[in-house]
C-alpha positions as MATLAB code, in Angstrom:
seq = 'MNRYPHLTRRRFLKSVGGVAFAAPFLVASSSRGAAESSPNERITLGFIGVGKQSYYHLSAMSARPDVQVLAICDVQETKRQAARQLVQERYGSAYPLGVYNDFRELLARDDIDAVVIGTPDHWHAIPAIEAAKAGKDIYCEKPLSLTVKEARAMVNAARRYGRVFQTGSQQRSDREFRFACEMVRSGRIGQLKSINVNVGGPSTDCYLPEEPVPEGVDWDLWLGPAPWRPYHSILCPPPSFTGYPLWRSYRDYSGGGMTDWGAHHFDIAQWGMGADDTGPVEIIPPDGKDVPLLTYKYANGVSVYHGGGGNGVVFHGAEGKIEVNRGHLETWPSNLKEKSIGPNEVHLYLSPGHHNDWLRAIRTRQKPICDVEIGARSVSVCHLGNLAYWLKRPLRWDPAKEEFVGDPEANRWLDRPRRDPWTLS';
ca = [
     -13.755  -24.423  -15.431;
     -15.023  -20.987  -14.430;
     -11.987  -18.753  -13.720;
     -13.616  -16.283  -11.334;
     -16.526  -16.943   -8.972;
     -18.578  -14.009  -10.292;
     -18.601  -15.009  -13.976;
     -22.065  -15.861  -15.210;
     -22.649  -19.223  -16.895;
     -23.643  -17.398  -20.105;
     -20.427  -15.421  -20.151;
     -18.320  -18.487  -19.337;
     -19.859  -20.445  -22.204;
     -19.130  -17.544  -24.519;
     -15.531  -17.486  -23.329;
     -14.879  -21.053  -24.434;
     -16.980  -21.036  -27.571;
     -14.095  -20.341  -29.921;
     -15.673  -17.394  -31.810;
     -16.954  -15.158  -29.037;
     -15.080  -14.600  -25.794;
     -15.088  -12.522  -22.614;
     -13.969   -9.320  -24.302;
     -16.043   -8.023  -27.228;
     -13.123   -7.215  -29.503;
      -9.904   -9.057  -30.301;
      -6.834   -6.913  -29.658;
      -4.002   -7.733  -32.020;
      -0.772   -9.142  -30.592;
       1.257   -6.351  -32.154;
      -0.596   -3.793  -30.052;
      -0.084   -5.663  -26.774;
       3.598   -6.613  -26.830;
       5.381   -9.902  -27.237;
       4.051  -11.570  -24.080;
       0.554  -11.876  -25.499;
      -2.138  -13.450  -23.330;
      -5.046  -15.334  -24.853;
      -8.417  -13.560  -24.632;
      -9.664  -16.147  -22.145;
      -6.816  -15.351  -19.750;
      -7.116  -11.574  -19.765;
      -8.763   -9.769  -16.881;
     -11.301   -7.312  -18.250;
     -11.465   -3.883  -16.626;
     -13.720   -0.869  -16.378;
     -12.540    2.509  -15.112;
     -14.801    4.698  -12.971;
     -13.279    8.182  -13.087;
     -10.419    8.896  -15.493;
      -8.876   12.042  -14.037;
      -5.217   12.654  -13.289;
      -4.426    9.677  -11.040;
      -6.796    7.262  -12.702;
      -5.446    8.206  -16.128;
      -2.068    6.921  -14.902;
      -3.707    3.609  -13.969;
      -5.472    3.485  -17.328;
      -2.222    4.081  -19.181;
      -0.439    1.339  -17.232;
      -3.241   -1.208  -17.425;
      -4.034   -0.726  -21.095;
      -0.387   -1.483  -21.919;
      -0.500   -4.894  -20.240;
      -0.983   -8.066  -22.293;
      -2.876   -9.792  -19.452;
      -5.535   -7.078  -19.168;
      -8.162   -5.665  -21.513;
      -9.910   -2.371  -20.808;
     -13.536   -2.639  -21.909;
     -15.081    0.571  -20.608;
     -14.437    3.940  -18.995;
     -16.696    6.377  -17.192;
     -16.400   10.017  -16.183;
     -18.758   12.971  -15.643;
     -16.547   15.246  -17.793;
     -16.695   14.845  -21.556;
     -13.110   16.049  -22.054;
     -11.801   13.336  -19.731;
     -13.856   10.688  -21.482;
     -12.437   11.806  -24.821;
      -8.854   11.718  -23.530;
      -9.352    8.236  -22.090;
     -10.930    6.977  -25.305;
      -8.024    8.348  -27.313;
      -5.479    6.634  -25.051;
      -7.186    3.252  -25.227;
      -7.715    3.404  -28.978;
      -4.074    4.364  -29.481;
      -3.219    1.133  -27.662;
      -5.870   -1.171  -29.131;
      -6.607    0.395  -32.505;
      -8.883    3.153  -33.731;
     -11.781    0.755  -34.358;
     -11.718   -0.636  -30.813;
     -15.274   -0.426  -29.399;
     -14.504    1.012  -25.984;
     -17.559    1.495  -23.806;
     -17.769    5.158  -22.784;
     -20.187    6.250  -20.065;
     -21.190    9.288  -18.065;
     -22.904    7.244  -15.311;
     -20.940    4.519  -13.512;
     -24.093    2.448  -13.054;
     -24.210    1.743  -16.774;
     -20.633    0.471  -16.673;
     -21.366   -1.771  -13.678;
     -24.380   -3.262  -15.465;
     -22.072   -4.949  -17.988;
     -21.474   -8.614  -17.198;
     -18.312   -8.826  -19.324;
     -16.232   -6.738  -16.875;
     -14.250   -8.646  -14.238;
     -12.994   -5.729  -12.167;
     -13.090   -1.946  -11.837;
     -10.596    0.774  -11.000;
     -12.183    3.634   -9.043;
     -10.345    6.932   -9.368;
     -13.020    9.493   -8.485;
     -12.919   12.290   -5.879;
     -13.043   10.896   -2.342;
     -16.767   11.519   -1.778;
     -17.439    9.220   -4.748;
     -15.429    6.197   -3.556;
     -17.826    4.324   -1.291;
     -21.004    4.091   -3.370;
     -19.378    2.896   -6.629;
     -17.218    0.428   -4.687;
     -20.197   -1.054   -2.853;
     -22.232   -1.235   -6.058;
     -19.297   -2.843   -7.860;
     -19.098   -5.519   -5.163;
     -22.826   -6.174   -5.542;
     -22.337   -6.481   -9.304;
     -19.647   -9.136   -8.827;
     -16.661   -6.968   -9.775;
     -13.302   -7.015   -8.047;
     -12.096   -3.552   -7.064;
      -9.051   -1.307   -7.042;
     -10.020    1.916   -5.257;
      -7.774    4.911   -4.942;
      -6.804    6.175   -1.525;
      -8.057    7.599    0.742;
     -10.541    4.769    0.833;
     -13.516    6.786    2.077;
     -14.916   10.134    3.143;
     -16.092    8.829    6.536;
     -15.398    6.049    9.029;
     -18.816    4.483    8.413;
     -18.240    4.437    4.663;
     -14.976    2.567    5.139;
     -16.655   -0.131    7.220;
     -19.504   -0.419    4.705;
     -16.945   -1.002    1.945;
     -15.288   -3.780    3.947;
     -18.648   -5.385    4.639;
     -19.640   -5.309    0.968;
     -16.342   -6.803   -0.188;
     -16.655   -9.634    2.340;
     -20.346  -10.291    1.702;
     -19.887  -10.592   -2.058;
     -16.479  -12.286   -1.975;
     -14.574   -9.551   -3.810;
     -10.849   -8.921   -4.102;
     -10.363   -5.295   -3.064;
      -7.045   -3.461   -3.320;
      -6.710   -0.023   -1.710;
      -4.447    2.274   -3.733;
      -1.990    2.930   -0.894;
       0.860    1.772   -3.086;
       3.661    2.545   -0.631;
       3.123   -0.943    0.793;
       4.456   -2.236   -2.520;
       7.664   -0.155   -2.261;
      10.882   -1.659   -0.892;
      11.867    1.266    1.351;
       8.614    1.233    3.290;
       8.499   -2.540    3.645;
      12.126   -2.709    4.788;
      11.592    0.135    7.295;
       8.571   -1.613    8.797;
      10.386   -4.959    8.895;
      13.260   -3.349   10.813;
      10.872   -1.732   13.283;
       8.891   -4.924   13.843;
      12.085   -6.972   14.134;
      13.202   -4.783   17.050;
      16.224   -3.174   15.412;
      15.486    0.158   17.140;
      14.413   -1.490   20.377;
      10.983   -0.967   21.839;
       8.941    1.355   19.621;
       8.085    4.540   21.525;
       6.617    7.031   19.052;
       6.061    7.847   15.371;
       5.984   11.191   13.587;
       3.789   11.342   10.482;
       4.438   14.415    8.363;
       1.455   15.226    6.161;
      -0.866   18.184    5.556;
      -3.784   19.324    7.681;
      -7.562   18.858    7.635;
     -10.033   20.107    5.046;
     -12.333   23.095    5.564;
     -15.800   24.270    4.553;
     -16.238   25.417    0.955;
     -17.411   28.963    0.216;
     -16.294   29.279   -3.395;
     -18.473   31.583   -5.520;
     -20.667   30.347   -8.342;
     -19.338   29.963  -11.883;
     -21.101   28.838  -15.065;
     -21.105   25.083  -15.574;
     -18.916   24.274  -18.610;
     -20.402   22.360  -21.504;
     -19.803   18.647  -21.167;
     -19.731   18.600  -17.350;
     -22.480   16.736  -15.470;
     -22.204   18.858  -12.345;
     -25.098   17.207  -10.535;
     -23.469   13.799  -10.953;
     -20.050   15.201   -9.966;
     -21.619   16.268   -6.646;
     -23.504   12.995   -6.275;
     -24.067   12.311   -2.560;
     -22.432   15.600   -1.481;
     -24.587   18.632   -0.577;
     -25.645   20.678   -3.574;
     -23.606   23.790   -4.297;
     -22.876   25.802   -7.454;
     -20.103   24.803   -9.816;
     -16.596   26.195   -9.384;
     -13.559   25.349  -11.500;
     -11.350   24.795   -8.443;
     -13.463   21.733   -7.659;
     -13.845   20.447  -11.211;
     -11.149   22.135  -13.300;
     -11.003   22.487  -17.103;
      -8.652   20.402  -19.293;
      -6.043   23.183  -19.285;
      -5.426   22.560  -15.569;
      -2.581   20.051  -15.184;
      -2.199   19.857  -11.395;
      -4.117   17.894   -8.791;
      -7.627   19.375   -8.360;
      -8.202   21.194   -5.075;
     -11.492   19.579   -4.148;
      -9.166   17.870   -1.656;
      -9.187   21.062    0.413;
     -12.931   20.961    1.158;
     -14.735   18.880    3.745;
     -17.730   17.852    1.611;
     -15.404   16.013   -0.774;
     -12.236   15.110    1.144;
     -10.374   15.204    4.439;
      -7.595   17.443    3.131;
      -3.924   16.580    3.496;
      -4.759   14.448    6.520;
      -6.521   11.906    4.325;
      -4.788   12.580    0.986;
      -1.180   11.970    2.078;
      -2.239   10.621    5.449;
      -3.713    7.566    3.735;
      -0.143    6.860    2.629;
       1.923    7.802    5.667;
      -0.437    6.917    8.535;
      -0.842    3.634    6.684;
       2.910    3.042    7.018;
       2.747    3.944   10.714;
       0.002    1.337   11.156;
       2.056   -1.251    9.252;
       5.173   -0.552   11.281;
       3.240   -1.026   14.523;
       1.488   -4.179   13.359;
      -1.833   -2.370   13.846;
      -3.609   -3.308   10.604;
      -6.640   -4.625   12.492;
      -6.934   -1.906   15.105;
      -6.394    1.800   15.769;
      -5.732    4.367   18.490;
      -7.622    4.518   21.771;
      -7.265    8.267   22.305;
      -6.857   11.259   19.998;
      -5.743   14.582   21.488;
      -5.713   17.765   19.403;
      -3.054   20.456   19.934;
      -4.040   23.030   22.556;
      -1.298   25.617   22.090;
       0.068   24.772   25.529;
       0.866   21.308   26.794;
      -0.003   19.452   23.589;
       1.885   20.937   20.629;
       0.878   18.293   18.072;
      -2.164   16.181   17.320;
      -1.442   13.013   19.291;
      -2.766    9.487   18.893;
      -2.302    7.093   21.791;
      -2.386    3.344   21.157;
      -3.115    0.561   23.631;
       0.441   -0.765   23.146;
       1.865    2.467   24.599;
       3.026    3.973   21.295;
       2.220    7.628   20.578;
       1.778    8.816   16.986;
       2.163   12.527   16.244;
       0.848   14.478   13.288;
       3.886   16.467   12.202;
       6.882   17.213   14.347;
       9.554   17.181   11.673;
      11.400   14.643    9.611;
      11.058   13.289    6.116;
       7.855   11.299    5.734;
       7.429    8.817    8.579;
       9.863    8.670   11.517;
       9.863    5.700   13.907;
      11.486    6.389   17.306;
      12.632    3.425   19.393;
      14.464    3.027   22.666;
      17.690    2.230   20.762;
      17.456    4.187   17.498;
      15.177    5.624   14.844;
      14.158    5.030   11.234;
      13.028    7.685    8.755;
      11.334    6.643    5.514;
       9.728    8.349    2.541;
       9.542    7.704   -1.176;
      13.061    7.038   -2.381;
      14.433    7.829    1.073;
      15.535    5.617    3.979;
      17.767    6.697    6.879;
      18.519    4.929   10.114;
      20.177    5.861   13.383;
      22.559    4.098   13.883;
      23.339    4.357   10.186;
      24.371    0.717    9.809;
      20.892   -0.636   10.623;
      19.862   -0.412    6.994;
      23.005   -2.143    5.718;
      21.914   -5.579    6.900;
      19.163   -7.500    5.123;
      16.277   -8.904    7.131;
      17.438  -12.208    8.534;
      15.618  -15.554    8.580;
      14.605  -15.110   12.232;
      13.377  -11.519   11.794;
       9.946  -10.299   10.691;
       9.297  -10.681    6.953;
       6.312   -8.703    5.688;
       4.208   -9.327    2.585;
       6.419   -8.932   -0.487;
       4.379   -7.315   -3.248;
       5.362   -7.685   -6.909;
       4.008   -4.165   -7.512;
       0.616   -2.746   -6.608;
      -1.054   -3.473   -9.957;
       0.621   -6.881  -10.292;
      -0.391   -7.769   -6.758;
      -4.050   -6.892   -7.372;
      -4.233   -8.831  -10.628;
      -2.547  -11.832   -9.021;
      -5.056  -11.704   -6.161;
      -7.937  -11.659   -8.651;
      -6.614  -14.878  -10.171;
      -5.807  -16.613   -6.868;
      -8.748  -15.164   -4.875;
      -6.354  -14.254   -2.067;
      -6.254  -10.924   -0.241;
      -3.906   -8.336   -1.813;
      -1.253   -6.414    0.101;
      -3.541   -3.469    0.876;
      -6.828   -5.259    1.363;
      -9.920   -3.147    2.009;
      -9.726   -3.835    5.766;
      -6.241   -2.329    5.864;
      -7.386    0.659    3.823;
     -10.358    1.135    6.139;
      -8.266    1.047    9.315;
      -5.665    3.442    7.936;
      -8.116    6.008    6.591;
     -10.061    5.826    9.855;
      -6.933    6.997   11.691;
      -6.900   10.016    9.366;
     -10.609   10.669    9.904;
     -10.236   10.443   13.684;
      -7.500   13.064   13.596;
      -9.677   15.380   11.537;
     -12.563   14.969   13.979;
     -10.310   15.884   16.899;
      -9.182   18.992   14.990;
     -12.748   19.981   14.098;
     -14.247   19.302   17.543;
     -11.210   20.847   19.292;
     -11.178   18.380   22.164;
      -9.738   14.984   23.132;
     -11.624   11.908   21.971;
     -11.606    8.350   23.320;
     -11.968    5.645   20.667;
     -12.923    1.985   20.802;
     -11.149    0.411   17.778;
     -13.057   -2.872   18.149;
     -16.512   -1.276   18.056;
     -15.317    1.625   15.849;
     -17.102    4.234   17.913;
     -16.231    6.961   20.387;
     -16.595    6.055   24.029;
     -19.509    7.831   25.715;
     -19.523   10.649   23.158;
     -22.764   10.891   21.105;
     -21.713   14.216   19.557;
     -18.483   12.803   18.157;
     -20.222    9.620   17.005;
     -22.567   11.678   14.845;
     -19.479   12.717   12.839;
     -18.640    9.144   11.878;
     -20.845    9.494    8.823;
     -22.489   12.250    6.757;
     -25.985   12.821    5.339;
     -26.212   12.005    1.635;
     -28.142   13.832   -1.027;
     -31.029   11.891   -2.561;
     -31.101    9.404   -4.169;
     -27.668    8.222   -3.024;
     -27.282    5.754   -0.146;
     -24.756    3.168    1.028;
     -27.299    0.344    1.024;
];
């Protein structure tokens, strides 16, 4: 029986033929650990982008016995070499890893079940949509998209082509965040009044000077759908740079701290409110007078503030508060966190880990913990905040139609022009 709906008949017949199978190369048991999976049971992966965060995913996935990495892709030769070295250290020096500069070549392979997308933010939507069209399941790093329209297009593609799509907002797979949201939704702090989300600010325009393009960098493909501009190492740093690249600071490629960490912490605010299928109805930027913080107003009466103090995300209720961050959980009163969630309280999705959850969903064809719709709604909250900052005025939002109410100027910001030949279609 065909394991996954997108497998071709040719590939399925190869998988049960005894000699050939889904992956093109048999990985020895000694290189995969004791819990060896048969080749027919492994999920085959391709990696689109193998920079800092995606390299972590590659390292974790290539060590699993139930996964086989068949191909990687990146526009920087040094990153491709590093990824190849990692995979061949795991699988053996003769392992025939597919190595590509252009993600379209990777997606053209019919022996790949799923892809991990770890590119800069402006390169999330198009590869994800094309992967869905090619019958691949998807793990896409957060923030899901560069624009609100991109996020909705990604949801539509995943649904149209029946793909499992995990957004890389992995805090939903962490105990502290789940427990905090369960306490809030179970009413332990009384009626929820407000939430403080402590993350960085919006991105800005990029005026970096021109530098020579290093050998081995496909700068035109790095830019892709973004407006053309000269190369600069801050955007696409050399191998000697070990931090997180600062393309995140610039509007053509990212939404800044609002989308980078906001895709984590606003996501938790949405989860704690039970707002995974909706969003705010009004966004008010700070005015230096009566409104000190960017403020989101929700139809349920809850206000969400960008900043305002605290560690991570702070939920304020009529009878207490809860503060949560990575490795951190505090409650007021302090004894709220001492009691486990009871049988009559709200129990949220219990993830076995973000990677495990995605792979399980691929096998069961169920939605993962951070399905693309959740990722789209959470990143849209971040985008809406940025638009209020950039336009410097209050905005009214219709979360059902995903458009601003009576505001053609603001609605033009819901998407961006794309450089030829790149489109979302």
